[in-house]
C-alpha positions in Angstrom: 23.6 18.7 -1.1 24.4 16.1 -3.6 25.2 17.4 -7.1 22.3 17.0 -9.5 23.1 14.7 -12.4 22.2 15.9 -16.0 19.4 13.3 -16.2 17.7 15.0 -13.2 17.9 18.5 -14.6 14.3 18.2 -16.0 13.1 17.6 -12.4 14.7 20.8 -11.2 13.2 22.6 -14.2 9.7 21.4 -13.3 10.1 22.3 -9.7 11.2 25.8 -10.6 8.3 26.2 -13.1 5.7 25.1 -10.5 7.3 27.1 -7.8 7.3 30.2 -10.0 3.6 29.7 -10.8 2.8 29.2 -7.1 4.7 32.5 -6.3 2.6 34.3 -8.9 -0.6 32.9 -7.4 0.5 33.9 -3.9 1.1 37.5 -4.9 -2.2 37.6 -6.8 -4.3 36.0 -4.1 -2.7 37.1 -0.8 -0.5 40.1 -1.7 3.2 40.9 -1.9 3.6 41.0 1.8 2.8 37.3 2.2 5.1 36.4 -0.6 7.9 38.4 0.9 7.3 36.7 4.3 7.3 33.3 2.8 10.6 34.0 0.9 12.2 35.3 4.1 11.1 32.2 6.0 12.5 30.0 3.2 15.8 31.9 3.1 16.4 31.4 6.8 15.4 27.7 6.6 18.0 27.2 3.8 20.7 29.1 5.7 20.0 26.9 8.7 21.3 24.0 6.7 24.3 25.6 5.1 27.6 27.1 6.2 29.4 27.0 9.6 27.7 25.7 12.7 27.5 29.1 14.4 25.7 30.6 11.3 23.3 27.7 11.1 22.4 28.1 14.7 21.9 31.9 14.3 19.6 31.3 11.3 17.6 28.8 13.3 17.2 31.2 16.2 16.2 34.0 13.8 13.6 31.8 12.1 12.1 30.7 15.5 11.9 34.3 16.6 10.3 35.5 13.4 7.6 32.8 13.6 7.1 33.4 17.4 6.1 37.0 16.5 3.9 35.9 13.7 0.2 36.8 14.4 -2.1 33.8 14.5 -4.1 35.0 11.5 -0.9 34.9 9.4 0.2 31.4 10.3 -2.4 29.7 8.1 -1.4 31.3 4.7 2.3 30.7 5.5 1.6 27.0 6.3 -0.6 26.7 3.2 2.1 28.2 1.0 4.7 25.5 2.1 2.1 22.8 2.0 1.0 23.5 -1.5 4.6 23.8 -2.6 5.2 20.3 -1.3 2.3 18.9 -3.2 3.8 20.4 -6.3 7.2 19.0 -5.5 5.7 15.6 -5.0 3.9 15.9 -8.3 7.1 16.9 -10.1 9.0 13.9 -8.6 6.2 11.5 -9.6 6.4 12.9 -13.1 10.2 12.5 -13.1 9.9 8.9 -12.1 7.7 8.3 -15.2 10.2 10.3 -17.3 13.1 8.1 -16.1 11.2 4.9 -16.8 10.4 6.1 -20.3 14.0 7.0 -20.9 15.1 3.5 -20.0 12.4 2.1 -22.3 13.5 4.2 -25.3 15.5 2.9 -28.2 18.5 4.9 -27.2 18.7 3.5 -23.7 21.8 1.3 -22.8 19.6 -1.1 -21.0 16.3 -1.7 -19.1 15.5 0.1 -15.9 16.7 -1.6 -12.8 14.0 -3.7 -11.1 11.8 -3.8 -14.3 10.5 -7.1 -15.5 12.8 -7.0 -18.5 15.8 -6.4 -16.3 14.7 -9.2 -14.0 14.4 -11.7 -16.8 17.7 -10.8 -18.3 19.3 -11.3 -14.9 17.6 -14.7 -14.6 19.0 -15.7 -18.0 22.5 -14.5 -17.1 22.2 -16.6 -13.9 21.6 -19.7 -16.0 17.8 -20.0 -15.2 16.3 -21.8 -18.2 13.4 -20.4 -20.2 11.3 -23.4 -19.2 11.8 -22.8 -15.4 10.9 -19.1 -15.8 7.8 -20.0 -17.9 6.6 -22.4 -15.3 7.2 -19.9 -12.5 5.3 -17.2 -14.3 2.3 -19.5 -14.8 2.3 -20.6 -11.2 3.0 -17.1 -9.7 0.2 -15.4 -7.7 0.6 -11.9 -6.2 -2.2 -10.5 -4.1 -2.3 -6.8 -3.1 -4.8 -5.9 -0.4 -5.6 -2.2 -0.4 -6.3 -0.6 3.0 -7.6 2.7 4.2 -5.1 4.8 6.1 -5.4 7.5 8.7 -2.3 9.3 7.6 -3.6 9.8 4.0 -4.2 13.4 4.8 -4.8 14.7 1.3 -8.4 15.1 0.1 -9.6 13.3 -3.0 -10.5 16.6 -4.7 -7.0 17.8 -4.3 -5.5 14.6 -5.7 -7.7 14.9 -8.7 -6.3 18.4 -9.4 -2.8 17.1 -9.0 -3.7 14.3 -11.4 -4.8 16.8 -14.1 -1.5 18.8 -13.5 0.5 15.6 -14.0 -1.2 15.3 -17.4 -0.2 18.8 -18.3 3.5 18.2 -17.3 3.4 15.1 -19.4 2.1 17.1 -22.3 5.0 19.5 -22.0 7.4 16.6 -22.2 6.0 14.3 -24.8 4.4 16.7 -27.3 6.0 19.3 -29.6 3.7 22.2 -28.6 3.1 25.2 -30.8 3.6 28.6 -29.1 -0.2 28.8 -28.7 -0.4 25.3 -27.3 2.5 26.0 -24.9 0.8 29.2 -23.6 -2.5 27.3 -23.1 -0.7 24.5 -21.2 0.9 27.1 -18.9 -2.4 28.8 -18.3 -4.0 25.5 -17.5 -1.3 24.8 -14.9 -1.8 28.3 -13.4 -5.6 27.7 -13.2 -5.1 24.4 -11.4 -2.6 25.9 -8.9 -5.0 28.8 -8.3 -8.0 26.5 -7.6 -5.7 24.4 -5.5 -4.9 27.4 -3.4 -8.6 28.4 -3.2 -9.6 24.9 -2.1 -9.7 23.9 1.6 -7.1 21.2 2.3 -8.9 20.1 5.4 -12.1 18.0 5.4 -14.9 19.6 7.3 -15.7 16.3 8.9 -14.2 12.9 9.3 -14.7 10.7 6.3 -17.1 7.9 6.5 -16.2 4.3 5.7 -18.1 4.7 2.5 -15.9 7.7 1.6 -12.9 5.5 2.1 -14.3 2.7 0.0 -14.9 5.2 -2.9 -11.4 6.6 -2.5 -9.7 3.1 -2.7 -11.9 1.9 -5.6 -11.0 5.0 -7.6 -7.4 3.6 -7.9 -8.8 0.3 -9.1 -11.2 1.8 -11.6 -9.0 4.5 -13.1 -5.6 2.8 -13.0 -5.1 -0.7 -11.7 -7.9 -2.4 -13.7 -6.2 -1.5 -16.9 -2.6 -2.3 -15.7 -3.3 -5.8 -14.4 -5.2 -6.5 -17.7 -2.1 -5.7 -19.7 0.5 -7.5 -17.5 0.5 -10.7 -19.6 1.4 -8.7 -22.7 4.2 -7.0 -20.7 5.5 -10.3 -19.5 5.4 -11.9 -22.9 7.2 -8.9 -24.5 9.9 -8.9 -21.8 10.3 -12.7 -21.9 10.9 -12.7 -25.7 13.4 -9.8 -25.4 15.3 -11.8 -22.8 15.1 -15.4 -24.0 14.4 -14.9 -27.7 11.4 -17.2 -27.7 7.7 -16.8 -27.1 6.4 -17.1 -23.6 3.1 -18.7 -24.5 -0.2 -18.3 -22.6 0.2 -16.8 -19.1 -2.6 -15.4 -17.0 -2.2 -12.1 -15.1 -0.4 -13.1 -11.8 -1.9 -10.2 -9.8 -5.1 -10.2 -7.7 -6.5 -7.1 -6.2 -8.2 -7.2 -2.8 -9.4 -4.6 -0.3 -10.4 -4.7 3.3 -11.8 -1.1 3.3 -15.3 -1.5 4.5 -14.5 -5.0 5.9 -11.9 -4.0 8.5 -13.7 -4.2 11.9 -10.4 -4.1 13.9 -11.0 -1.2 16.3 -13.4 0.5 13.9 -17.0 0.6 15.3 -18.2 2.3 12.1 -17.8 -0.9 10.1 -21.2 -2.3 11.0 -22.9 -5.3 9.3 -24.9 -2.8 7.2 -21.7 -1.1 6.1 -20.1 -4.4 5.3 -23.0 -5.5 3.2 -23.2 -2.1 1.4 -19.5 -2.4 0.7 -20.0 -5.8 -0.9 -22.8 -4.3 -3.1 -20.7 -1.3 -4.0 -17.8 -3.5 -5.1 -20.1 -5.6 -7.2 -22.1 -2.8 -8.7 -19.0 -0.8 -9.7 -17.3 -3.9 -11.1 -20.3 -5.0 -13.1 -20.8 -1.4 -14.5 -17.1 -1.3 -15.6 -17.4 -4.7 -17.3 -20.6 -3.6 -19.1 -18.8 -0.6 -20.5 -15.9 -2.7 -21.6 -18.1 -5.2 -23.4 -20.0 -2.2 -25.1 -16.7 -0.9 -26.3 -15.6 -4.4 -27.5 -18.9 -4.8 -29.3 -18.2 -1.7 -31.3 -14.9 -3.2 -32.4 -16.0 -6.8 -33.2 -18.1 -5.9 -36.2 -17.0 -8.9 -38.3 -19.8 -10.1 -40.7 -20.5 -13.8 -41.2 -20.1 -13.0 -44.9 -16.4 -12.3 -44.4 -15.5 -14.3 -41.3 -16.9 -17.7 -40.6 -18.3 -18.2 -37.1 -17.5 -21.5 -35.4 -20.1 -24.0 -34.7 -19.4 -23.6 -31.0 -20.2 -19.9 -31.2 -23.4 -20.5 -33.2 -24.6 -23.1 -30.6 -23.9 -20.6 -27.8 -26.0 -18.0 -29.6 -28.9 -20.4 -29.8 -28.6 -21.0 -26.0 -28.5 -17.3 -25.3 -31.6 -16.6 -27.4 -33.5 -19.4 -25.6 -32.4 -18.2 -22.1 -32.7 -14.5 -22.8 -35.8 -14.2 -25.0 -36.5 -10.5 -24.2 -32.9 -9.6 -25.2 -33.3 -11.7 -28.3 -36.3 -9.7 -29.4 -34.6 -6.4 -28.7 -31.1 -7.1 -30.0 -31.7 -9.7 -32.7 -32.5 -7.3 -35.6 -29.7 -5.0 -34.7 -27.0 -7.7 -34.8 -28.1 -9.7 -37.7 -25.2 -11.2 -39.6 -22.7 -10.1 -36.9 -22.3 -13.1 -34.6 -19.5 -11.8 -32.4 -21.2 -8.5 -31.8 -24.4 -10.5 -31.1 -22.7 -12.7 -28.6 -21.3 -9.6 -26.8 -24.7 -8.0 -26.6 -26.0 -11.2 -24.9 -23.1 -11.1 -22.5 -23.8 -7.4 -21.7 -27.4 -8.4 -20.9 -26.3 -11.0 -18.4 -24.1 -8.4 -16.7 -26.9 -5.9 -16.7 -29.3 -8.3 -15.1 -26.7 -8.9 -12.3 -26.2 -5.1 -12.0 -29.9 -4.3 -11.8 -30.3 -6.9 -9.1 -27.5 -5.4 -7.0 -29.0 -1.9 -7.4 -32.4 -3.2 -6.4 -30.8 -4.7 -3.3 -29.8 -1.2 -2.2 -33.4 -0.1 -2.2 -34.7 -3.4 -0.7 -36.6 -4.3 -3.9 -34.6 -7.2 -5.1 -36.0 -10.6 -5.5 -33.9 -13.6 -6.6 -31.0 -13.2 -9.0 -32.3 -13.7 -12.5 -31.4 -17.1 -14.0 -29.7 -15.5 -17.0 -27.4 -13.3 -15.0 -23.8 -14.0 -14.5 -23.3 -15.2 -10.9 -19.6 -16.0 -10.8 -16.5 -14.9 -12.8 -16.1 -18.4 -14.2 -19.3 -18.1 -16.2 -18.1 -14.8 -17.8 -14.6 -16.3 -18.4 -16.1 -19.3 -20.2 -17.9 -16.9 -22.6 -14.7 -14.8 -23.1 -12.7 -18.0 -23.8 -15.3 -19.0 -26.4 -15.0 -15.7 -28.1 -11.2 -16.1 -28.3 -11.4 -19.6 -29.8 -14.0 -18.6 -32.4 -12.0 -15.5 -33.4 -8.9 -17.6 -33.9 -10.8 -20.1 -36.0 -12.1 -17.3 -38.1 -8.6 -16.0 -38.8 -9.3 -13.0 -36.6 -6.5 -13.6 -34.1 -5.2 -10.1 -34.9 -8.6 -8.6 -35.2 -9.9 -8.5 -31.6 -8.4 -11.4 -29.6 -6.0 -9.1 -27.8 -8.9 -6.9 -26.6 -10.9 -9.9 -25.5 -7.9 -11.2 -23.5 -7.5 -7.9 -21.7 -11.0 -8.1 -20.5 -10.4 -11.7 -19.6 -7.3 -10.8 -17.5 -9.3 -8.1 -15.8 -11.9 -10.6 -14.7 -9.2 -13.0 -13.5 -7.6 -10.2 -11.4 -10.8 -8.5 -10.1 -13.7 -11.0 -10.6 -17.1 -9.5 -11.2 -16.5 -7.1 -8.4 -14.1 -4.2 -8.5 -11.9 -5.9 -5.9 -12.3 -8.9 -3.7 -13.3 -7.8 -0.2 -11.6 -9.2 2.9 -12.9 -9.0 6.5 -10.8 -8.4 9.6 -12.0 -8.8 13.2 -10.3 -8.9 16.6 -9.7 -12.5 17.7 -11.4 -11.8 21.0 -14.7 -11.2 19.0 -14.5 -14.6 17.4 -13.9 -16.2 20.8 -16.9 -14.4 22.3 -19.1 -15.3 19.4 -18.2 -18.9 19.4 -18.7 -19.2 23.2 -22.2 -17.8 22.8 -23.1 -20.6 20.3 -22.6 -23.2 23.0 -25.6 -24.5 24.9 -26.1 -22.2 27.8 -23.2 -20.1 26.7 -22.8 -16.4 27.7 -24.3 -13.8 25.4 -21.7 -12.4 22.9 -19.9 -9.1 23.4 -20.8 -6.3 21.1 -17.9 -7.3 18.8 -19.0 -11.0 18.9 -22.5 -10.1 17.9 -21.3 -7.9 15.1 -19.1 -10.8 13.8 -22.1 -13.2 13.7 -24.2 -10.6 11.8 -21.4 -9.9 9.4 -21.1 -13.6 8.7 -24.8 -13.8 8.0 -24.5 -11.0 5.5 -21.5 -12.8 3.9 -23.5 -15.9 3.5 -26.1 -14.0 1.5 -23.4 -12.4 -0.6 -21.8 -15.8 -1.4 -25.2 -17.3 -2.2 -25.5 -14.7 -5.0 -22.0 -14.0 -6.1 -20.0 -17.1 -5.1 -16.9 -17.2 -2.9 -15.0 -14.4 -4.7 -17.4 -11.9 -3.1 -15.4 -12.3 0.2 -13.6 -15.4 1.3 -11.0 -14.2 3.8 -11.5 -13.7 7.5 -8.5 -12.2 9.3 -8.2 -12.4 13.0 -6.2 -9.5 14.4 -4.2 -10.1 17.6 -4.5 -13.9 17.2 -2.3 -15.8 19.6 -3.7 -19.3 20.0 -5.2 -22.1 18.0 -8.4 -21.7 19.9 -8.7 -18.2 18.3 -8.7 -19.7 14.9 -11.0 -22.7 15.8 -13.5 -20.3 17.4 -13.7 -18.3 14.2 -14.0 -21.6 12.2 -16.9 -22.6 14.4 -18.6 -19.3 13.8 -18.1 -19.6 10.0 -19.6 -23.1 10.0 -22.5 -22.0 12.2 -23.3 -19.2 9.7 -23.7 -21.7 6.9 -20.5 -20.7 5.1 -19.9 -24.4 4.3 -19.4 -26.5 1.2 -20.7 -30.0 2.2 -19.5 -31.5 -1.0 -15.9 -30.6 -0.4 -16.1 -30.8 3.4 -14.7 -27.3 4.0 -15.7 -23.8 4.9 -16.1 -21.3 2.0 -13.9 -18.8 3.9 -10.2 -18.9 4.8 -9.6 -18.2 8.5 -6.4 -16.2 8.7 -4.6 -15.6 12.0 -2.7 -12.3 12.2 0.3 -12.7 14.4 1.4 -9.2 15.5 3.2 -9.0 18.8 6.4 -10.7 19.8 4.8 -13.5 21.8 2.3 -14.3 19.0 5.0 -14.3 16.3 7.2 -16.7 18.4 4.1 -18.8 19.3 2.7 -18.9 15.7 4.4 -22.2 14.7 2.9 -24.1 17.6 -0.5 -22.6 16.7 -0.2 -24.1 13.3 0.9 -27.5 14.7 -2.2 -27.6 16.8 -4.5 -26.5 13.9 -3.0 -29.1 11.6 -3.6 -31.8 14.3 -7.3 -31.0 14.5 -9.1 -33.5 12.2 -12.0 -31.3 11.0 -9.8 -28.3 10.5 -7.2 -30.3 8.6 -9.9 -31.7 6.2 -11.0 -28.1 5.7 -7.4 -27.1 4.8 -6.9 -30.0 2.5 -10.0 -29.0 0.6 -9.1 -25.3 0.6 -5.5 -26.0 -0.6 -3.5 -23.8 1.8 -3.3 -22.1 5.2 -2.9 -18.4 5.0 -1.1 -16.6 7.9 -0.7 -12.9 8.2 2.3 -11.5 9.9 2.1 -7.9 11.2 5.0 -5.5 11.0 3.5 -2.7 13.1 2.6 -3.7 16.7 5.7 -5.8 17.1 7.8 -2.8 16.3 5.9 -0.6 18.7 6.3 -3.3 21.4 10.0 -4.2 21.2 11.7 -1.9 18.7 12.8 -2.3 15.1 15.6 -4.9 15.5 13.7 -7.2 17.8 10.6 -7.0 15.6 12.6 -7.7 12.5 14.3 -10.7 14.1 10.9 -12.0 15.3 9.3 -11.6 11.9 12.2 -13.4 10.1 12.3 -16.2 12.8 8.5 -16.6 12.5 8.5 -16.9 8.8 11.3 -19.5 8.8 9.5 -21.5 11.4 6.0 -21.2 9.9 7.3 -22.3 6.6 9.1 -25.3 8.1 6.0 -26.4 10.2 3.8 -26.2 7.1 6.3 -28.1 5.0 6.5 -30.9 7.6 2.7 -31.1 7.8 2.3 -31.1 4.0 0.1 -28.0 4.1 0.9 -25.3 1.6 1.5 -22.0 3.4 0.5 -18.5 2.1 2.2 -15.7 4.0 0.3 -12.4 4.1 2.7 -9.5 4.9 0.9 -6.7 6.8 3.5 -4.0 5.9 3.1 -0.3 6.6 4.7 2.4 4.6 7.1 3.6 7.2 10.3 1.7 8.1 9.0 1.2 11.6 6.0 -0.7 10.2 7.9 -2.9 7.7 8.1 -0.3 4.9 11.0 0.3 2.4 11.7 -0.4 -1.2 9.3 -3.2 -2.3 11.7 -5.4 -4.4 14.4 -5.3 -1.7 11.9 -6.2 1.0 10.8 -9.3 -1.0 14.3 -10.4 -1.8 15.1 -10.1 1.9 12.5 -12.6 2.9 13.6 -16.1 4.1 14.1 -18.8 1.5 10.8 -20.5 0.7 8.7 -17.7 2.1 7.0 -16.9 -1.2 6.5 -20.5 -2.3 2.8 -20.2 -1.8 2.6 -16.8 -3.5 3.1 -13.3 -2.3 0.5 -11.3 -0.5 0.9 -7.9 1.1 -1.1 -4.9 2.2 -0.9 -1.6 0.2 -1.4 1.2 2.7 -3.8 4.0 1.9 -1.1 6.6 2.3 1.0 4.9 -0.4 -1.7 4.6 -3.0 -1.2 8.0 -4.5 2.6 7.8 -5.1 2.4 4.2 -6.2 -0.8 4.1 -8.2 -2.0 7.6 -9.1 -1.0 7.2 -12.7 -0.8 4.2 -15.0 3.0 4.5 -15.4 3.5 4.6 -11.6 1.3 1.6 -11.1 3.2 -0.3 -13.9 6.5 0.4 -12.2 5.2 -0.6 -8.8 3.8 -3.9 -10.2 7.0 -4.6 -12.1 9.1 -4.2 -8.9 6.9 -6.5 -7.0 6.7 -9.1 -9.7 10.4 -9.0 -10.3 11.2 -9.5 -6.6 8.7 -12.4 -6.3 10.0 -14.1 -9.5 13.7 -13.9 -8.3 12.8 -15.1 -4.8 10.6 -18.0 -6.1 13.4 -19.2 -8.4 16.0 -18.5 -5.6 18.0 -16.6 -8.1 19.2 -13.7 -5.9 22.6 -13.9 -4.2 22.3 -15.6 -0.8 24.7 -16.6 1.9 25.4 -20.3 2.3 23.3 -22.2 4.8 26.2 -22.3 7.3 26.7 -18.5 6.9 23.0 -17.8 7.3 22.8 -19.7 10.5 25.7 -17.7 11.9 24.2 -14.4 10.6 20.9 -15.2 12.1 22.5 -15.9 15.5 24.3 -12.6 15.3 21.2 -10.8 14.4 19.3 -12.4 17.3 22.1 -11.0 19.6 21.7 -7.5 18.0 17.9 -7.8 18.4 18.1 -8.6 22.1 20.4 -5.7 22.8 18.1 -3.4 20.8 15.1 -4.8 22.6 16.5 -4.1 26.0 17.5 -0.5 25.0 14.1 0.2 23.4 12.0 -1.3 26.2 14.1 0.6 28.8 13.1 3.9 27.1 9.6 3.4 25.9 8.0 1.0 28.4 10.2 1.1 31.5 11.1 4.8 32.0 8.3 6.5 34.0 9.0 9.9 32.2 8.6 8.5 28.7 4.8 8.9 28.3 5.0 12.6 29.5 7.7 13.2 27.0 5.9 11.5 24.1 2.6 13.3 24.8 4.2 16.7 25.1 7.0 16.4 22.5 4.8 15.1 19.7 1.4 16.3 18.3 -0.2 12.9 19.1 -3.2 14.4 20.7 -3.7 16.8 17.8 -3.4 13.8 15.3 -6.4 12.1 17.0 -8.5 15.2 16.1 -7.5 15.3 12.5 -10.5 14.3 10.3 -8.5 12.1 7.9 -9.7 8.6 8.7 -12.8 6.8 9.9 -10.9 4.7 12.4 -10.1 5.9 16.0 -6.4 6.2 16.9 -6.8 3.7 19.7 -8.2 0.2 19.7 -9.9 0.9 23.0 -9.6 3.2 26.0 -6.2 3.2 27.7 -2.7 4.5 27.5 0.3 3.9 25.2 -0.4 0.2 25.0 -3.8 0.8 23.3 -2.4 3.4 20.8 -2.3 2.1 17.3 1.1 1.7 15.6 0.1 4.2 12.8 -0.4 7.3 15.0 2.5 6.2 17.1 4.8 6.4 14.1 3.0 9.4 12.6 3.6 11.4 15.8 7.4 10.7 15.8 7.5 11.6 12.1 5.8 14.9 12.7 8.4 16.0 15.2 11.1 14.8 12.9 12.8 12.4 15.3 11.2 9.3 13.7 12.4 7.5 16.8 10.6 4.1 16.1 12.7 3.6 13.0 16.1 3.6 14.7 16.1 3.6 18.5 18.2 0.8 19.9 20.0 0.1 16.6 23.1 2.1 17.6 23.4 0.5 21.0 23.1 -3.0 19.4 25.7 -2.3 16.7 28.1 -0.7 19.1 28.0 -3.5 21.6 28.3 -6.2 18.9 31.3 -4.4 17.3 33.2 -4.4 20.5 33.2 -8.2 20.7 36.2 -10.0 19.0 35.5 -10.2 15.3 32.1 -8.5 15.7 32.8 -5.5 13.4 34.1 -7.8 10.6 31.1 -10.1 10.9 28.7 -7.2 10.7 30.4 -6.0 7.5 30.1 -9.6 6.0 26.4 -9.7 7.0 25.8 -6.3 5.3 27.6 -7.4 2.2 26.2 -11.0 1.9 22.8 -11.2 3.6 19.9 -9.4 1.8 17.8 -9.3 4.9 20.4 -7.5 7.0 21.3 -5.1 4.3 17.6 -4.2 3.8 17.3 -3.5 7.6 20.4 -1.3 7.7 19.6 0.6 4.5 16.1 1.4 5.8 17.5 2.6 9.1 19.9 4.8 7.0 17.1 6.3 5.2 15.2 7.1 8.4 18.3 8.7 9.9 18.8 10.9 6.9 15.2 12.1 7.1 15.3 12.8 10.9 16.4 16.1 12.3 17.2 16.0 16.0 17.7 19.8 16.3 14.1 20.4 15.3 13.0 17.4 17.4 14.7 19.1 20.3 12.5 22.1 19.9 9.5 19.8 20.3 11.1 18.2 23.3 11.5 21.7 24.9 7.7 21.7 25.2 7.8 18.7 27.6 8.2 19.0 31.4 11.6 19.8 32.8 11.7 16.3 34.4 12.0 14.8 30.9 15.2 16.6 29.9 17.5 13.8 30.9 15.4 11.4 29.0 15.6 13.5 25.9 19.4 13.7 26.2 19.4 10.0 26.3 17.5 9.9 23.0 19.9 12.3 21.4 22.9 10.3 22.5 21.4 7.1 20.9 20.7 9.0 17.7 24.3 10.1 17.4 25.5 6.6 18.3 23.2 5.1 15.6 24.4 7.5 12.9 28.0 6.8 13.8 27.6 3.0 13.8 25.6 2.8 10.6 28.1 4.9 8.7 30.9 2.7 10.0 29.0 -0.4 8.8 28.1 0.9 5.3 31.3 2.8 4.7 29.5 6.0 3.9 31.0 9.4 4.7 27.6 10.9 4.6 24.3 9.1 5.1 22.9 7.8 1.7 26.1 8.3 -0.2 25.2 5.0 -1.8 21.8 6.2 -2.8 22.4 9.7 -4.3 18.9 9.9 -5.8 17.2 9.6 -2.4 19.9 11.8 -0.8 19.1 14.5 -3.3 15.3 14.2 -2.8 15.7 14.6 1.0 18.1 17.5 0.6 15.6 19.2 -1.7 12.7 18.7 0.7 14.2 19.4 4.1 14.7 23.2 3.9 11.0 23.5 3.0 9.7 21.1 5.7 11.6 22.9 8.4 9.5 26.1 8.5 6.4 24.1 9.0 8.0 22.2 11.8 9.2 25.4 13.5 5.7 26.9 13.1 4.1 23.7 14.4 6.2 23.9 17.6 5.1 27.5 18.1 1.4 26.6 17.5 1.7 23.7 20.0 3.2 26.0 22.6 0.4 28.6 22.1 -2.3 26.0 22.3 -1.0 24.5 25.5 -0.8 28.0 27.0 -4.5 28.4 26.3 -4.4 30.5 23.1 -7.6 29.9 21.2 -8.1 29.2 17.5 -4.9 27.2 17.1 -6.6 24.0 15.9 -7.0 24.8 12.3 -3.4 26.0 11.6 -2.2 23.0 13.7 -4.1 20.6 11.4 -2.7 22.4 8.4 0.8 21.9 9.7 0.2 18.2 10.2 -1.0 18.0 6.6 2.0 19.9 5.3 4.6 18.0 7.2 3.0 14.7 6.1 3.3 15.8 2.5 6.9 16.8 2.9 8.0 13.6 4.8 6.1 11.2 2.6 6.6 8.0 4.8 4.3 9.2 7.6 2.8 6.2 9.2 
């Protein structure tokens, strides 16, 4: 285990405190016997990872035998003990991330935290990038984050809320000088939360609805993200002045928050037209309600009297218009705001929001008529009034008496609109093709999916008529592969009346999602065909850009990590070039998962590894449901996440990060294509060509049990069928549960070994790793996956498979050893992650505590498959616990 640095001692202190409190709760709630059993299991798990090989194997055998004899009724509390422990460890690590960030921001810090906006701007200045170029880049920059639901977000919302409260208590212990009484009260509050955590069921009694997922995602926006995006311009201005010594000037928030939860119809029959419409209403109602509260709060602040601060003529004229347009509000509010023009203006603005809110609420009950004329319909109308407030305050010498608060609300509206997040829709491309064919004279009736799409577009037309385009203006086509897929959706959109005749374009962007290898390679030709279509080209010229989504999941499942990475890089280069040649701005949308096999990894490094020019049209990416908690559960975590993304985008946009020369990059890309082909052959030979693989996968992973876990509304398969229909998320989740994490490394060792044997191959690989950010990011992510994997434990799962699969498992083990050896040769590490001691320590801290849950899961799978009843609940608990311990699950 890596030695803990002094700066990380507070983390160990918090883990010990929370672990001690949990131990006291276990004894109190379940008795000393359970605590002693849990401690014995933990001791054997730790011994399994320390000392000579023979001793480690003996401890593993003793642990397996102990759990094999464990009565079924005792498995649940043991699993729960380790699962709760991991939730507490995750909490302590989150808090430690915040602590480290604050330490870097303190006056005693030698410099800003790596990856922060301040560090990025200082690096840009040192690289000779002028203040003018940075200022222009910040004003032009657009970062869009699309929040998604996720079937491996296994923790219930009620448990997350308890952990949120505990995080506040840990923060209080750090940041406040507590009296002895206050310290005792803090400790008792922690104990209360851990006790109720223990007494609360980790498992949902039923699968969540789409509405539940919508509420869960919007919680992060309401409680955290709305405030953070509103304050980003202030953070940028502060960091810019620190770096360049001059004011930044006016800059809008560069971040936009979208969501497709409630709009994602790809393989989810529960997202009906009614659910889609209700999601739109929920977004708008919650957004309007939040803005009403913000204006109420602001009205309490802007109490300036016209006796002491002179209102502008523009403000007075607007108040006259408000009084004429809102006579009822004038009668009700006039006497209460006499002589307070700014407060009076805000009360009229509140009334316009409330009229819109009452209309949305009436829609839910079917009692709504037309939207009142005085209500705000679009964000632009509210922004105009907020800008008027800013100008009038500045004229009245009140620039430091409320302008900052008005601007924060303004930035919130820029990022979120009048809704809480802009909704996006996603449908299978085949549904669009079916729907379009049904519109032709004498055409066949649409499929069920085609009919749903046409109904959804009709609901979208109604929403845009009332709330403008920002209600929802993105239609993503999953599994798109031809220009006809896009043009079919375009015809459906036009047929639905989603058309702006004045501009000659649809009011929706049709976004092809290229996911599999063939679609990624064929994507550039799809764009050429689309750009050559006269009507579609006029639509693009009016819209301003073509958005294309590239998927990181299905390609990896299809051809393996290296071939998928090569195809994605190749596609982004070609798509960018085709768009540049056609004079059409391109906006790439990165459909990244959280696991390495689905494009995951450190956010800033991933952005810097993108091809040159790939973020010229802005940066857009999915934020997976399983990642929301450790990225956005607290304001400080959200701020750090946003800074990392913005810093990466800014450096990439200005082309300020080190890159190989054009000649070297061509050579590196050719080499990587060779690696990718070798990796593809090895991966396909295992996963798709070996007749024993499906039997091994089904028996050696809990894939069948995952499908029964009530953690997401969407089925694990797109449709009936075998491995080809299984979604990438449960595919990766299954291999993470059995600790092999095979999709994140298989084929990499064979590729590196073969290439290294060629003359000059090993030296070229080392140059690529040192000079090419893309290749370094790929290898570093593989290193992380290898460090997390445990093939000895995975072998216990493999022993559950039929005897005919033994040779296949030995092949997998051999490739794992080969990959570890080749990666360490390339990186120069004696031990995996020596170059990242912080992550190395975190994995070392976790592994001995995940191991008992894995051993117990193997035993429960064996019992279930032998016909023992009542195994389902403890099995689901083991899935939850291992997911908490491994973090990057799917």
